[in-house]
Biopython code that builds the backbone (N, CA, C, O; Angstrom):
import numpy as np
from Bio.PDB.StructureBuilder import StructureBuilder

atoms = [
    (1, "MET", "N", (3.903, 10.789, -31.012)),
    (1, "MET", "CA", (3.054, 11.279, -29.760)),
    (1, "MET", "C", (1.104, 10.836, -29.944)),
    (1, "MET", "O", (0.319, 10.397, -29.102)),
    (2, "ALA", "N", (0.880, 11.238, -31.561)),
    (2, "ALA", "CA", (-0.231, 10.697, -31.560)),
    (2, "ALA", "C", (-0.682, 9.233, -31.386)),
    (2, "ALA", "O", (-1.881, 8.968, -31.298)),
    (3, "GLU", "N", (-0.010, 8.559, -31.349)),
    (3, "GLU", "CA", (0.261, 7.055, -31.562)),
    (3, "GLU", "C", (0.346, 6.545, -30.262)),
    (3, "GLU", "O", (0.353, 5.315, -30.279)),
    (4, "THR", "N", (0.406, 6.976, -29.270)),
    (4, "THR", "CA", (0.308, 6.451, -28.149)),
    (4, "THR", "C", (-1.295, 7.028, -27.378)),
    (4, "THR", "O", (-1.833, 6.555, -26.376)),
    (5, "ALA", "N", (-1.712, 8.038, -28.136)),
    (5, "ALA", "CA", (-2.889, 8.252, -27.959)),
    (5, "ALA", "C", (-4.546, 7.243, -28.366)),
    (5, "ALA", "O", (-5.770, 7.219, -28.237)),
    (6, "THR", "N", (-3.273, 6.509, -28.954)),
    (6, "THR", "CA", (-4.740, 5.105, -29.933)),
    (6, "THR", "C", (-4.351, 4.052, -29.291)),
    (6, "THR", "O", (-4.886, 3.048, -29.760)),
    (7, "LEU", "N", (-3.699, 3.848, -28.479)),
    (7, "LEU", "CA", (-3.383, 2.474, -27.775)),
    (7, "LEU", "C", (-4.567, 2.047, -26.767)),
    (7, "LEU", "O", (-5.085, 2.889, -26.033)),
    (8, "GLN", "N", (-4.920, 0.861, -26.769)),
    (8, "GLN", "CA", (-5.653, 0.581, -26.224)),
    (8, "GLN", "C", (-4.821, -0.724, -24.628)),
    (8, "GLN", "O", (-4.187, -1.771, -24.760)),
    (9, "ARG", "N", (-5.192, -0.072, -23.500)),
    (9, "ARG", "CA", (-4.145, -0.560, -22.226)),
    (9, "ARG", "C", (-5.594, -1.424, -21.787)),
    (9, "ARG", "O", (-6.786, -1.115, -21.792)),
    (10, "THR", "N", (-4.766, -2.775, -21.377)),
    (10, "THR", "CA", (-5.671, -3.816, -20.777)),
    (10, "THR", "C", (-5.484, -3.040, -18.987)),
    (10, "THR", "O", (-4.348, -2.742, -18.618)),
    (11, "PRO", "N", (-6.830, -2.767, -17.939)),
    (11, "PRO", "CA", (-6.633, -3.048, -16.925)),
    (11, "PRO", "C", (-6.008, -4.250, -15.872)),
    (11, "PRO", "O", (-6.135, -5.462, -15.694)),
    (12, "CYS", "N", (-5.217, -3.049, -15.271)),
    (12, "CYS", "CA", (-4.429, -4.206, -14.244)),
    (12, "CYS", "C", (-5.573, -5.072, -13.150)),
    (12, "CYS", "O", (-6.739, -4.781, -12.883)),
    (13, "GLU", "N", (-4.946, -5.924, -12.791)),
    (13, "GLU", "CA", (-5.908, -6.584, -11.483)),
    (13, "GLU", "C", (-4.971, -6.512, -10.122)),
    (13, "GLU", "O", (-4.115, -7.296, -9.713)),
    (14, "ARG", "N", (-5.455, -5.288, -9.588)),
    (14, "ARG", "CA", (-4.661, -5.606, -8.426)),
    (14, "ARG", "C", (-5.138, -7.387, -6.890)),
    (14, "ARG", "O", (-6.146, -8.088, -6.801)),
    (15, "PHE", "N", (-4.411, -7.387, -6.433)),
    (15, "PHE", "CA", (-4.498, -8.118, -5.331)),
    (15, "PHE", "C", (-4.503, -7.661, -4.194)),
    (15, "PHE", "O", (-4.554, -6.468, -3.896)),
    (16, "SER", "N", (-4.450, -8.571, -3.479)),
    (16, "SER", "CA", (-4.748, -8.459, -1.475)),
    (16, "SER", "C", (-5.259, -9.247, -0.875)),
    (16, "SER", "O", (-6.275, -9.876, -1.171)),
    (17, "ARG", "N", (-4.327, -9.345, 0.471)),
    (17, "ARG", "CA", (-3.802, -10.668, 0.966)),
    (17, "ARG", "C", (-5.507, -10.377, 2.036)),
    (17, "ARG", "O", (-5.763, -9.226, 2.392)),
    (18, "SER", "N", (-6.101, -11.092, 2.265)),
    (18, "SER", "CA", (-7.464, -10.786, 3.039)),
    (18, "SER", "C", (-7.376, -12.199, 3.867)),
    (18, "SER", "O", (-7.148, -13.232, 3.237)),
    (19, "MET", "N", (-7.546, -12.227, 5.186)),
    (19, "MET", "CA", (-7.715, -13.447, 5.887)),
    (19, "MET", "C", (-6.959, -14.770, 5.498)),
    (19, "MET", "O", (-7.642, -15.740, 5.170)),
    (20, "GLY", "N", (-6.097, -14.829, 5.509)),
    (20, "GLY", "CA", (-4.702, -16.101, 4.885)),
    (20, "GLY", "C", (-5.272, -15.890, 3.085)),
    (20, "GLY", "O", (-4.575, -16.765, 2.572)),
    (21, "PHE", "N", (-5.928, -15.391, 2.139)),
    (21, "PHE", "CA", (-6.175, -15.706, 0.950)),
    (21, "PHE", "C", (-5.683, -14.494, 0.288)),
    (21, "PHE", "O", (-5.741, -13.373, 0.794)),
    (22, "ILE", "N", (-5.154, -14.789, -0.961)),
    (22, "ILE", "CA", (-5.033, -13.694, -1.872)),
    (22, "ILE", "C", (-6.290, -13.298, -2.913)),
    (22, "ILE", "O", (-6.686, -14.020, -3.829)),
    (23, "ARG", "N", (-6.792, -12.055, -2.575)),
    (23, "ARG", "CA", (-7.824, -12.342, -3.688)),
    (23, "ARG", "C", (-7.996, -11.099, -4.731)),
    (23, "ARG", "O", (-7.465, -10.120, -4.207)),
    (24, "PRO", "N", (-8.508, -10.783, -5.940)),
    (24, "PRO", "CA", (-9.146, -9.568, -6.832)),
    (24, "PRO", "C", (-9.651, -9.177, -5.613)),
    (24, "PRO", "O", (-10.323, -9.773, -4.771)),
    (25, "VAL", "N", (-9.134, -7.891, -5.688)),
    (25, "VAL", "CA", (-9.820, -6.435, -5.208)),
    (25, "VAL", "C", (-10.870, -6.136, -5.913)),
    (25, "VAL", "O", (-11.754, -5.594, -5.250)),
    (26, "SER", "N", (-11.101, -6.296, -7.043)),
    (26, "SER", "CA", (-12.095, -6.431, -7.679)),
    (26, "SER", "C", (-13.455, -7.222, -7.331)),
    (26, "SER", "O", (-14.572, -6.815, -7.652)),
    (27, "ASN", "N", (-13.278, -8.028, -6.855)),
    (27, "ASN", "CA", (-14.594, -9.176, -5.646)),
    (27, "ASN", "C", (-14.872, -8.784, -4.560)),
    (27, "ASN", "O", (-15.653, -9.302, -3.761)),
    (28, "PHE", "N", (-14.063, -7.538, -4.405)),
    (28, "PHE", "CA", (-14.457, -7.232, -3.078)),
    (28, "PHE", "C", (-16.024, -6.770, -2.704)),
    (28, "PHE", "O", (-16.923, -6.753, -3.545)),
    (29, "ASN", "N", (-16.140, -6.521, -1.759)),
    (29, "ASN", "CA", (-18.027, -5.812, -1.060)),
    (29, "ASN", "C", (-17.041, -4.532, -0.723)),
    (29, "ASN", "O", (-15.903, -4.330, -0.299)),
    (30, "ILE", "N", (-18.387, -3.670, -1.253)),
    (30, "ILE", "CA", (-18.607, -1.957, -0.851)),
    (30, "ILE", "C", (-17.895, -1.764, 0.783)),
    (30, "ILE", "O", (-17.973, -0.671, 1.345)),
    (31, "GLY", "N", (-17.388, -2.640, 1.270)),
    (31, "GLY", "CA", (-17.193, -2.086, 2.791)),
    (31, "GLY", "C", (-15.810, -2.477, 3.000)),
    (31, "GLY", "O", (-15.069, -1.933, 3.818)),
    (32, "LYS", "N", (-15.446, -3.557, 2.140)),
    (32, "LYS", "CA", (-14.024, -4.658, 2.687)),
    (32, "LYS", "C", (-13.372, -3.338, 1.424)),
    (32, "LYS", "O", (-12.295, -2.841, 1.753)),
    (33, "TYR", "N", (-13.940, -2.868, 0.204)),
    (33, "TYR", "CA", (-13.199, -2.086, -0.757)),
    (33, "TYR", "C", (-13.189, -0.769, -0.427)),
    (33, "TYR", "O", (-12.378, -0.104, -1.071)),
    (34, "SER", "N", (-13.802, -0.219, 0.332)),
    (34, "SER", "CA", (-13.910, 0.719, 1.183)),
    (34, "SER", "C", (-12.693, 1.032, 2.456)),
    (34, "SER", "O", (-12.426, 2.175, 2.827)),
    (35, "GLU", "N", (-11.952, -0.377, 3.095)),
    (35, "GLU", "CA", (-11.376, -0.475, 4.025)),
    (35, "GLU", "C", (-10.078, -0.466, 2.899)),
    (35, "GLU", "O", (-9.201, 0.374, 3.098)),
    (36, "PHE", "N", (-9.965, -1.225, 1.927)),
    (36, "PHE", "CA", (-9.207, -1.480, 1.599)),
    (36, "PHE", "C", (-8.302, -0.208, 0.730)),
    (36, "PHE", "O", (-7.080, -0.075, 0.654)),
    (37, "CYS", "N", (-9.344, 0.597, 0.159)),
    (37, "CYS", "CA", (-8.949, 1.494, -0.170)),
    (37, "CYS", "C", (-8.290, 3.277, 0.982)),
    (37, "CYS", "O", (-7.684, 4.266, 0.571)),
    (38, "GLU", "N", (-8.746, 2.972, 2.275)),
    (38, "GLU", "CA", (-8.099, 3.417, 3.449)),
    (38, "GLU", "C", (-6.722, 2.944, 4.018)),
    (38, "GLU", "O", (-6.154, 3.398, 5.012)),
    (39, "ARG", "N", (-6.304, 1.958, 3.203)),
    (39, "ARG", "CA", (-5.254, 1.497, 4.436)),
    (39, "ARG", "C", (-3.805, 2.014, 3.615)),
    (39, "ARG", "O", (-3.549, 2.115, 2.415)),
    (40, "LYS", "N", (-3.105, 2.250, 4.690)),
    (40, "LYS", "CA", (-1.668, 2.870, 4.376)),
    (40, "LYS", "C", (-0.399, 1.906, 3.917)),
    (40, "LYS", "O", (-0.232, 0.750, 4.305)),
    (41, "THR", "N", (0.081, 2.314, 3.407)),
    (41, "THR", "CA", (1.557, 1.965, 2.914)),
    (41, "THR", "C", (2.855, 1.989, 4.105)),
    (41, "THR", "O", (3.397, 3.010, 4.528)),
    (42, "PHE", "N", (3.172, 0.588, 4.498)),
    (42, "PHE", "CA", (4.142, 0.577, 5.572)),
    (42, "PHE", "C", (5.820, 1.109, 4.998)),
    (42, "PHE", "O", (6.436, 0.392, 4.210)),
    (43, "LYS", "N", (6.376, 2.345, 5.479)),
    (43, "LYS", "CA", (7.285, 2.816, 4.877)),
    (43, "LYS", "C", (8.610, 2.640, 6.086)),
    (43, "LYS", "O", (8.687, 3.310, 7.116)),
    (44, "GLU", "N", (9.401, 1.773, 5.737)),
    (44, "GLU", "CA", (10.535, 1.515, 6.938)),
    (44, "GLU", "C", (10.951, 2.652, 7.229)),
    (44, "GLU", "O", (11.042, 2.728, 8.455)),
    (45, "CYS", "N", (11.218, 3.473, 6.791)),
    (45, "CYS", "CA", (12.041, 5.069, 7.392)),
    (45, "CYS", "C", (11.049, 5.274, 8.240)),
    (45, "CYS", "O", (11.504, 4.709, 9.235)),
    (46, "ASN", "N", (10.004, 5.688, 8.552)),
    (46, "ASN", "CA", (8.895, 5.668, 9.334)),
    (46, "ASN", "C", (8.892, 5.076, 10.714)),
    (46, "ASN", "O", (8.373, 5.719, 11.626)),
    (47, "CYS", "N", (9.465, 3.831, 10.953)),
    (47, "CYS", "CA", (9.789, 2.927, 11.828)),
    (47, "CYS", "C", (10.285, 3.435, 12.872)),
    (47, "CYS", "O", (11.153, 4.288, 12.688)),
    (48, "LEU", "N", (9.805, 2.994, 14.678)),
    (48, "LEU", "CA", (10.448, 3.213, 15.568)),
    (48, "LEU", "C", (12.359, 3.083, 15.468)),
    (48, "LEU", "O", (13.221, 3.910, 15.766)),
    (49, "THR", "N", (12.449, 1.913, 15.011)),
    (49, "THR", "CA", (13.882, 1.636, 15.060)),
    (49, "THR", "C", (14.365, 1.683, 13.622)),
    (49, "THR", "O", (14.647, 0.673, 12.977)),
    (50, "THR", "N", (14.426, 2.688, 13.252)),
    (50, "THR", "CA", (15.414, 3.113, 12.099)),
    (50, "THR", "C", (15.161, 4.440, 11.938)),
    (50, "THR", "O", (14.026, 4.895, 12.074)),
    (51, "GLY", "N", (16.548, 5.413, 11.534)),
    (51, "GLY", "CA", (16.412, 6.675, 11.399)),
    (51, "GLY", "C", (16.530, 7.508, 11.975)),
    (51, "GLY", "O", (17.633, 7.440, 12.519)),
    (52, "GLN", "N", (15.845, 8.673, 12.329)),
    (52, "GLN", "CA", (16.448, 9.742, 12.824)),
    (52, "GLN", "C", (15.717, 9.477, 13.918)),
    (52, "GLN", "O", (16.253, 9.363, 15.021)),
    (53, "ARG", "N", (14.463, 9.357, 13.739)),
    (53, "ARG", "CA", (13.717, 8.991, 14.820)),
    (53, "ARG", "C", (14.067, 7.796, 16.284)),
    (53, "ARG", "O", (13.645, 7.770, 17.440)),
    (54, "HIS", "N", (14.906, 7.033, 15.609)),
    (54, "HIS", "CA", (15.603, 6.045, 16.547)),
    (54, "HIS", "C", (16.278, 6.849, 17.086)),
    (54, "HIS", "O", (15.912, 7.217, 18.202)),
    (55, "SER", "N", (17.489, 7.412, 16.513)),
    (55, "SER", "CA", (18.184, 8.646, 17.458)),
    (55, "SER", "C", (18.026, 9.046, 18.503)),
    (55, "SER", "O", (18.553, 8.891, 19.604)),
    (56, "ASP", "N", (16.922, 9.816, 17.931)),
    (56, "ASP", "CA", (16.887, 10.858, 18.863)),
    (56, "ASP", "C", (15.906, 10.018, 20.252)),
    (56, "ASP", "O", (15.628, 10.722, 21.222)),
    (57, "LEU", "N", (15.502, 8.724, 20.244)),
    (57, "LEU", "CA", (14.701, 8.453, 21.253)),
    (57, "LEU", "C", (15.850, 7.786, 22.105)),
    (57, "LEU", "O", (15.809, 7.787, 23.335)),
    (58, "MET", "N", (16.976, 7.161, 21.313)),
    (58, "MET", "CA", (18.127, 6.554, 22.288)),
    (58, "MET", "C", (18.415, 7.680, 22.795)),
    (58, "MET", "O", (18.166, 7.640, 24.000)),
    (59, "LYS", "N", (18.903, 8.880, 22.411)),
    (59, "LYS", "CA", (19.425, 9.959, 23.178)),
    (59, "LYS", "C", (18.371, 10.124, 24.686)),
    (59, "LYS", "O", (18.831, 10.235, 25.822)),
    (60, "LYS", "N", (17.778, 10.116, 24.545)),
    (60, "LYS", "CA", (16.289, 10.507, 25.547)),
    (60, "LYS", "C", (16.663, 9.433, 26.564)),
    (60, "LYS", "O", (16.835, 9.705, 27.752)),
    (61, "ALA", "N", (16.797, 8.079, 26.007)),
    (61, "ALA", "CA", (16.333, 7.240, 26.966)),
    (61, "ALA", "C", (17.502, 7.016, 27.615)),
    (61, "ALA", "O", (17.327, 6.703, 28.792)),
    (62, "ALA", "N", (19.083, 7.085, 27.122)),
    (62, "ALA", "CA", (20.190, 6.479, 27.653)),
    (62, "ALA", "C", (20.402, 8.405, 28.996)),
    (62, "ALA", "O", (21.328, 8.496, 29.803)),
]
sb = StructureBuilder()
sb.init_structure("model")
sb.init_model(0)
sb.init_chain("A")
sb.init_seg("    ")
for serial, (resi, resn, name, xyz) in enumerate(atoms, 1):
    if name == "N":
        sb.init_residue(resn, " ", resi, " ")
    sb.init_atom(name, np.array(xyz, "f"), 0.0, 1.0, " ", f" {name:<3s}", serial, name[0])
structure = sb.get_structure()
């Protein structure tokens, strides 16, 4: 266990697609980085065309 405390780790570079280009997040200015941090991850299960929400909407429409 003590061995893992002494390991040196390399920072992982994160990339984002912005305006059609893939750029490292570390190169973003303050405003763009703030916008990047506020983004939410898309989850298909929350989409209106899948899951329980879709079934409920279809029943109401019928």
